[in-house]
N, C-alpha and C positions, 0 to 999 in steps of 0.2 A: 155451259153455254146454251142460251135459249135459241130455239130455231128462229131464224130471221123472218120477220113478218113480210110477206110478199106485198109489194106495192102493186097498184093497178097496172102500172107500166110493165112490171116484171111478168105479171100473169098474162097480159096481152102479148108481149113479145114471145113468151113460151108457147102460147096458143098458136100464134102465127107460125112459129118454128115447127111445131108438131104438124100443123096442117100442110106446110110445105113438104115436110118429110114424107107424110102419107101420100101426097100427090106424086112426089118423085118415085117412091117405091111402087106406086100403082102404075106409073108410066114405065118403069123398069120391068114390071111383071108382064106387060103386054107384049 
């Protein structure tokens, strides 16, 4: 099974998700 090629939308959604997670973790750490 070939790795699925990520579409631009998938990459963007993942980037946003990671940014939000980092923000939440940063807020939780304060």
